[in-house]
C-alpha positions, 0 to 999 in steps of 0.5 A, a space after each residue: 876262791 882261787 882260779 885253780 878252785 874255780 876251775 874244778 867246780 866250773 862244771 858244777 856251777 854251770 850245771 846248776 846255775 842253769 837249773 836255778 835260771 830255769 826255776 826263776 823263768 818258770 815261776 816269773 811266768 807263774 807270777 806274771 799269770 797269777 800276781 797274787 800267789 806269793 809262793 812264785 815270788 818267794 821261789 824266784 827270790 831263794 833261786 836268785 840268791 842262792 845263784 848270787 852266792 854261787 857267782 860270787 864264790 867263783 868270782 864271776 862279780 858281773 853276775 853276782 852284782 845283777 843278782 844282788 840288784 834283782 834280789 832289790 827289785 824283788 823285795 820292792 815288790 814283796 814290800 809294794 814299792 814296786 808294781 810288778 806290771 812295771 818290772 816284769 819284762 826287765 826282769 826277764 831281761 835280767 834273767 836272760 842276761 844272766 843266761 847268756 853269761 852262762 854261755 859265755 862262761 861255758 865258751 871260756 868267754 867273759 860274762 856279759 856286762 851287767 852294768 846297764 841292767 844294774 843301773 837301770 833296776 837302781 833307777 827304778 826302784 828310785 822311782 824313775 821309769 825312764 830307761 834311756 839311752 842305756 836301756 835300749 843299748 843294753 836291751 840291744 845287746 842281749 837280744 843280739 846275744 841271745 839270738 843264738 840257736 838253743 844250747 845242746 845239753 852237756 850234761 843232765 841229772 840221773 837218779 842215784 837209783 839208776 846209777 846202782 841199777 847200771 852198776 849192778 849190770 855192769 857186775 853181772 856183765 863182767 861175771 858173764 864174761 868170765 864164764 865166757 872166758 871159762 868156755 873159750 879155754 874149754 873150746 879152743 876156738 880162735 873166733 870164739 876167743 877173738 870174740 870173748 876178748 873183744 867183749 872183756 875190753 868193752 866190758 873193762 870200758 864200760 865198768 869204768 865210765 859206770 864206776 866214774 859216774 858214780 864217783 864224788 868229790 869228797 868236798 861234798 861230805 867236807 863242805 859241811 865241816 866249816 860250820 860244825 867245827 866253827 859252832 862246836 869250838 864257840 860252844 866250847 870257848 876255843 879259838 879253832 881254825 879248819 883247814 881243808 885240802 884235797 876236796 876234789 879227791 873222787 871216791 864212790 858215792 857208797 863210801 862218802 856216805 859212809 865215811 861221814 859219821 866217822 869223819 864227824 866223830 874224829 873232828 868233834 874229838 879234835 875240838 873237844 879234847 885235841 885243841 886246848 883252850 886259848 888259856 891253857 895254849 898260852 901256858 904251853 907257849 902255843 898260838 890261842 888259836 888250835 889248827 885242825 887240819 882235814 886232808 885227802 889225798 889217792 893213792 892207786 887203789 885207796 883214799 887217805 884221809 887224815 884228821 890231825 890237830 896241834 893240841 895236847 896230843 894223847 897221854 899214853 902213859 895216862 892211858 895204860 894206867 885206865 886200862 889197867 885199872 879197868 882190866 883192859 891192859 896189863 902193866 906189861 902193854 906194848 904202846 900198840 896194845 895201848 893204841 888198840 884199846 883206845 878203839 875198843 871203847 876205852 875212854 881216857 877222857 877226865 871229864 864227859 861232855 855233851 859231845 863225847 867222852 864215853 868211849 864209843 866214838 873211836 870204837 864206832 869210827 874204827 868198826 866203821 871203817 873196817 867194814 868198808 874195807 879200811 883200816 884207820 890208825 893213830 899218831 900222838 905227840 903229847 903236847 904237840 898234837 894227835 893225827 888219825 890216819 883212815 885208809 879205805 878202798 876207792 870203791 866197794 863194788 868191784 876189788 882185785 883178789 888173789 885166789 888161793 886153795 884150801 882142802 879143795 876149796 878155792 878162797 879169795 884173798 883181797 890183793 891190796 892186803 897181800 905183801 908178798 907170797 912165799 914158799 917154805 920147806 915144811 921143816 922152816 916152820 917153827 913151832 908147836 901147836 897152834 903157835 907157828 911161825 917163819 922167819 923171813 929176813 930177820 922178821 918173825 911172821 906168825 903163821 895161820 894154817 887156813 885148812 885147821 881153822 876151817 875145820 878141814 883135814 890138815 894137809 901134808 906139804 914138803 913145799 908150803 906156800 904162804 900168803 904173807 897179808 899185812 894190816 897196818 904194821 901187823 902181818 900174818 902167814 896164811 899156809 894154804 895148798 896151792 897159790 892160783 891167779 889173780 882175778 879182778 871179782 865182784 863183791 857180793 853180800 853174804 846170806 844170813 847164814 853166815 853174815 856173823 862169821 869171822 872169816 869171810 867179808 862177801 863172796 863172789 860169783 866166777 865163772 864156772 858159777 861156782 860161789 867164792 867166799 872173800 877172807 876178812 883179813 882184819 877178822 883173821 889179824 884179830 883171830 890170830 892174835 887172841 890165839 897168841 895172847 891166849 896161849 902166852 896167858 896158859 904158858 904163864 900160868 903154867 910156869 912154876 913159881 919160885 920164891 925169891 
């Protein structure tokens, strides 16, 4: 691990290292009182081994060597080659030295020199119980270094449930702050305004810090994949190298929990279907070993995770032919429709394996990512490789939205999906019946009238406000009655009665106590696309057939 990497994980190492040392000391005290209880010895061995691995990974070699020598002595005790009474004080001295090393590292100082202690442990194993000058010197150094005051606690573990409770309380504070904002506007009291504004700043700071405490590096998910990819490649008799970047990018722990399985699907697909066998790669003038890259980057309000391989790529023509045979695609299907089909349960794999090939994996991934308010797309070039690109919000709890009015009711549109706001003359809206569009520049943008979609009486505006939303490369205009303010809102789940609807992803409570529904951009796009396709098919069927 590079110096830059060790700096990133230093706090985590120090926190976990102290925990392991505390457990080692506690178990050694138990072993001293009850030498017959082998579980204490096993506990010390386990924690020592873990601390050794951590120290070696972080390049703290002196700690790693001392842990290794301690393991040898513990093994000697287990095999009855070393008497516990002869070594108990020396083991406590080793633990003290490790503790002082951790303290030194936390203060950006050098580790304690463990060579004298390591030598004493080796001498003891060899059967010489003498310590000589080095023993006295080493012991004196440790006692002097350990004579300082007890360290202040710099970090503690907090249960996830407690963080969730804090987040819920911060959300409720935000909602009540919005209520106070409304009262402030109604009463027009300078003193009240000043107090509410000060409260708003405090709530914002609290919300930010609670959210930060819930953030977890994606490395917690990424780090379990190298072994999985290695085992799967070996099973498939392939040579695969996994490169990971951006492991320090942080997401809300809920997002971390949710995306894990999706990444497993994509990585298994990359190994099973993307990367070719060494023989096939050599025939294609490629290195025998394939490469999979798993990278994470961060934008202002979202995280982008990419899974790419340098394998065979997607054969678009073959996928299209399979889709046509199964009645999923038409012969005139565009590349975008072919791409969508692989996320809809269509499998182009010629052979079903124990790993994948039935077509359900990508469908599951797409549904999961979209349920998180994200999006997934694929880029592929035959014989060169495939890249799946996932974009997800950093957190699910609080988002920025645009409030719009439709038929006297207020709805929220996630601001991350809003591309622009326009107001057009009614005569600028072209088309008939449900297929309407406006022209922006040289681009035609389809329109959905939310009042008609929600079963409200149609409104007649001379000037029509339109919200242009975007998902991937697709755009849609939402015709509304009025554009209102942008607000930061707390997302609440829908109740059972409307959870299965197609147009709303959640709700929020505003300062007045009113419940506002949040529009589901992905399903609005899908609904518009289905309506357009159905209309085009109907028009094609009604066209007169001429003899050739």
